[in-house]
N, C-alpha and C positions, 0 to 999 in steps of 0.2 A: 311481416317475412323479417323487414326493417328494422323492427324493434333489436328483436333477437339474435342480427346480425353487428347488432352494435353491443348486446351486451359482451357476444359472446370473443368480438374483439379485444371489448373495454377488457373481458379475462386474460385477453393475453400481452396487456400492458405491463410490464414492471414495473414495485409501486415507484415514483420520487426518489432522485439520486442511486438509482440499483447498476448495477454493470450484469446485464443477463448477454447468457450462450445456446447461444444457434439450438434449435432441440439437433438428434446426433439420430449420425442415419444419411446426414444432408451432405455433399460432399462439395463443402460452402464455405467465407471463407468466416470462422469462428464454430464454427460445430465442433462441438466437446465426442469424444472417445474417450470408453474408459478405458482402463490400464492396470498391467505390476509393474510394479518401479523393478530394474533389474541391476543398474549403474550407473555412476557419473562418471563421465569419458573422460571429462577436461572441465573447465571452470563454467562452461557454459553448453555443453553440450551431454545427455540422455541418453540412456538405451529402456524404452518401453516394453514390454511383452503384452499385444491385444489379439487376442481373437489366439494365439498361437505364432502369430507373427511377432518379430523384432522387426519395432519401429525405432528411428532416433528421432529425439527431439531436440529443442530450441532450453536451457533452463534459463528464464529474465531474471536470475537473479545472481549476481556474482557470493554472495555471502553461504558460507560455513556450509550450514542446512545437516551437522550430522545429525544433530536429531530427529530429524523428519526424511531423509532422504536414506532407506534402510529398506534392504535385500524386500522384494513381496509385498511391499505398502502400495496403495490403491494408490490411484492416480488420475487426473483429467487430465488428457489434452482438449487446447484449441487447432483447427486447420488454421492452417495460413497458406493465403498460394499465391503470395508476391511471387512476382521473377527474378530466379535469380538469389532465393535465400538455398541455401543447404539444406536444410531440410522442412517438410511439413504441416510442424505441429512442436505447437509451443506448450511446455508440460504447467500448469497454472496455478492445480491444487495438486494438494495430498494427502493423504486421511492420518490423523493422531488421534489415537483408540478411535468415538464415536464424530471428532470431530472435523471436519475439514478446515482446510490451511489452507491459505493465498500464496505462491511465489511468488506473486509478480509485482518485482518492485516498480512496476512504471505503473501499477492500476493505482496504487492511494492516492499521489495527484490529478487523475481523474473522476474518482471519486468526491476529494477535497472539490473540484471544479466544481462537482454537477449541486453539490451540498453551498456552497458558495454562490454559489445561483440562483440555488431555492435557499436561501437561506435558513438552511438546517444545524447551521453550526452557530448557538447562538451568541459565544464570546466573538463574533466574528462576523455580525450583521452588520445591517446599514450602512454599507459598500454602494455606487454604485456603480464604477465599475473595476473589474478582476481582472488584470494583466498578467498570463503567466511567464517566466522563463525571463527575469526580469535581470541588469546584472548591475549591483554592486563591484564596487571593492575590488578583490579580487576574484570575487567568486559571480558564479549564476545563479538568485534565490528563486525558488519557487514561485511567489506571486507575490504583486502588490495589488494591493486594494486602496481605491481611491476614492473619495467624496467631497462637495467642497466644503469650508468649514472643520475638515479634521482632518490629521496627521494624515499622511500616508501609510499604510501598516505593509510591514515586507514578512509572510510568512514561507518558512520553510516547513520541508513536510519532511519523517522519515519511516521508514515503512519499519513494520515490526511482527516479528514469524516468534523468534524463539519464547519459550515458555519454564520459567521457572520456578515453582514453589507457587502459580498462579495469577504470577506475573510477568507482564512483558515485558523484556531486558534486550535492551540497542546499546549498543550494539553487539552480533555476535564475534566480531574480529578487530580488529585497528582499527582505527576511521582516521586519517587526517584530516582527510575533505569530510567528513563531518563535524571534524575538532573546528576547524578556520570555518566555517561555514557556524557556527557556533560567538567568533569572534566577530563577523562582519554584523550580528545579528547585537551583538553588542555597542559594536562602533554606532548603529542606525538608530540602536533607543540616544547614544550621545548627542547625533546630531542632528534630534527633533520629529526620527522617525516615532513609527509604532514601533515593534516588530516582535513576530511568535513562532516561536518553536511548537509546531504540529508532530507530534506523534500516535501514528494508526498503527493497533493492532492488527493484523490483517487474518483474525482468530476469532472466535465466537469463548470461549472458557475463560479469556483471562479477567482480571479483580483489580488489576492498574497496572502502572509502567513504574521501570524505576531503571538509573542506567548502569550498564551489565558490568560495574569497576571491575570482574575480574580479567574480565574479556580486555579491553582497556581503562586505564584507572584515571588515563588524562582527557579523553575523553568525556567522565562523570564528574569529575574539578572542572571542566569547559563547561559543564552544562551550569552546574550548581556556579560558577562566579557569571554567568552572563545573570540567569532569575537576579543574582543578587544586582547586577546588572542594569537590573528594568526588563529586563527578555522573557514576554509570559511566556510558559509553559503549560501546552496539554493535551490531552491524549481523549481516542475517541477508536473502543473497538469497532468491530466490522460482522454484520450475519454475513455467514457465510452457508452456502448450501452449493450442490455439482452442478445447477443449474447455475447463478444468479449471487453477484456478494454484494453486499450494502454496509455504508456508514450505522452503526448504530448507537451505543452512549456511552455519555463524554465519560473515561477512568480517573479514578487520581490518580495524581503522579508521585510518586515517595519521593523522595531525594535526603532522604536524613543520610 
C-alpha cells in the first residue's frame, strides 16, 4: 500500500525545473482557470470571459502583445488570493494556434533560477552560489553567479514572446532599460567579470532568437556591440502546457 502511494505521489511531482499550476476547480493560490480573452483595458488589466462571466485579470507583462491578445483567444488564468489586489487572477497563458505561450514576464527569472540550481543550463554550470537581483552600475541585474577560483558571472534574463518567421524576437517595443542592461554587461566584462545576456522564449515553436531591429534598432545595435565586447549571448526555449512551463532546449542566436 505504501509503495503504491509513493508511486502515485511521484507521478504528481513535476519534472525538475518545471513551474506547475494547481489543478483547476480549487479556489486556492495558483489554481488555473480557462477562459476567452475579450479586451485589454489598460497596460496591466484585461477582461476575460469564463463560463459566461466577465472577469478582470492582471496582465503581468507590459509588452504590446498585439499578435497574441486577440478577442476570442483561449487563455489560462491563475488564481491570486493576496489581500489588497485589485483583481483575483493573473492572465498567464495565451493560445496561439496550437501553441500555448506564457505571457508572465516574471516567470523566466524563476525558471532560470531553478535551472541554475539544478545545473540544467550548460553554459552556466560550475557555480556554487546564485545571488538574485544584484546591483551593478546604475542597474539591478538578475543574477550573480559565484565560485571559488572563477570570475563572478553576471546574468541578465530577457523574456521573449514575439515570434516572426519562426524566430523569437526581442524586444516588441523600444526598451531603454534593456539597452542599458547590455551596456552594464559590457562594462562588467571590462571590469573582469563574466557577463551573459540570456533570452528565454516562453513558447515551444521558436527555431532561434534574433534582435527585433524593426521595433528597436538601438537595442539591436547595443546587443551586437555588447557581444563584440565579450558579453556572451544565449537563448533557450520553453515547453508550455496548460498546466506547466519548463525550460527546454538551447536555441541559436542570430545577430547578422
